C-alpha positions, 0 to 999 in steps of 0.5 A: 493547429498543428503542434511545432513538435512531433511525439510519434515517429515512424522510421522505415526503409531498407537503408538500415544503417542510415535509419539506425544513425537517425534513431540514435539522434532521436535518443540523444534528443529525448533522453539522457544517458544517465537515466536512459535505462529508467525512461526508455521502454522497448517493445518487440512487435513480434511479442507485443500484447494489447495495452503494452504501449498504453501501459508504457506511456502511462508511466511518468518520466523519471528525473527527465522530460520524456518517456521514450517508447520504441516499438520494433517491427509492430507489423511482424505479428498478428497482435501488432497488426491489431494494435495498428488498426486501433492506433489512431486512438492509441496516439490520441491518448498519449501524454505530452511527456511521451515520445514514441518511435515505431521502427520497421526493418526487414521488410525487403525479405520475402516469405508469406509474411511479406505482403501482410507486413507491407499492408500493415506498414501502409496503415501504420504510416497513414495513422501517424501521418494523420496524427497532428503530432506525427512524423514519418522518416523514410530511409530508402535503398539507393538505386544501384548506380548510387550505392558506391557514393553511399559506401564512400559517404558511409566510409567517412563515418569511420574516419576512412577513405575508399577510393572509387574503384573500391566502392564500386567493387564492394557495391557489386559484391554486397548488392542491396544488403547495406547492413552487410556493407556497413559491417564490411566497411568497418572491417576494411577501415580497421584493416587499411588504417591511415591509408585509403581502402583499395580494390585489393583490400576489398578483394581480400577481405570481403566475400562474394555475393552471388552477382560478383561470383557470376561476374567472375565465373563469366570472366574465367569462361571468357578467358577459357579458364574452365577449372576456375569457372567450375570452382566458382560454380561449386562455391556458389552452390555450396553457399546455397544458391539455387541453380535456377537462380544462377542460371538467370544471372548467367543469362543476364550477364550474357545479355549485358555482354551482347548489349556492350558488344553491339555498342563497341561495334558501333565505335562507342567507348565503354563510358559512352556505351554505359550512358547509351544502355544505362550501365554504371561506368565501372560495371561497363568497363568490366563488361567491355573487357569481357566482351572483347573475349567473344565475337557477336556470333559467339555471344548470340550462339551462347545466349540461345544455348543458355535459353535452351539449357534453362528450358530443359531444366525447367521442364525436368529434362536434365537435373539442375546442377548437372546442367550447370556443370555441363554448361560451364564445361562447354562454355570454357571449351 
């Protein structure tokens, strides 16, 4: 018969701010601030040794009901992954006075370890789900169109309000990094004080993500502001963005412009066009403004030229940085 209360938990996902909030509630439920230092054991998965969990679980709680064990990123090391392989036996030996949380973050990062961590996470989740007193809590990254709403909800945590346009602008600038979004929100909330956070606040205080930099660069190109476009390009390169990655984002931006131009040519508004092509209304509004700087013939010619430039870079016919500078100069001309 399943116990009414779990003693082993997995916290995982890319929405790390929400994950950390839920983990804080876990601490509140199973530990007291007065004895937390004595009854909470934290184990780093990158440096874990065989037997560390069993040793921590074997110690009785001191002046408290539970001993809490928090294992961070068990999937991040070879030893940790070995522990996961024998985790069913480890969990079966846990005393009723133990509460253990396996916390997995940073799995969206690439690199040679990403695949190994992904496989290990599945094993970890399976082990805890199959344990009669286990629970798995997933904190998934919200899809792109839902991130502004996530930002607005998150702002309330800091006693702040952020208007819809500002939330969309911040989402565009930050991208998928919700931890950075949370940090920026705290900064913006402090700056705005008692008033709502505005688009102007975001523009002044929040740095560009590569996607936002590309958007502004294309905006400058459409307005034939060549010097500003080159400055934005230089900024992206100085921040370490790969030229091929920049090219890919420019190509994507002009593809969106073509899609929007087609919709506007059929008599659609930016809002109805957004629904037709699956674009967020705020992004659609900005894309439609940019599309008006171009004819469809210009956009199609630019798009073909972008693909030609991309091919020349990938085949080594031209140095990537030089190709980008030539492209931006040509587009602004």
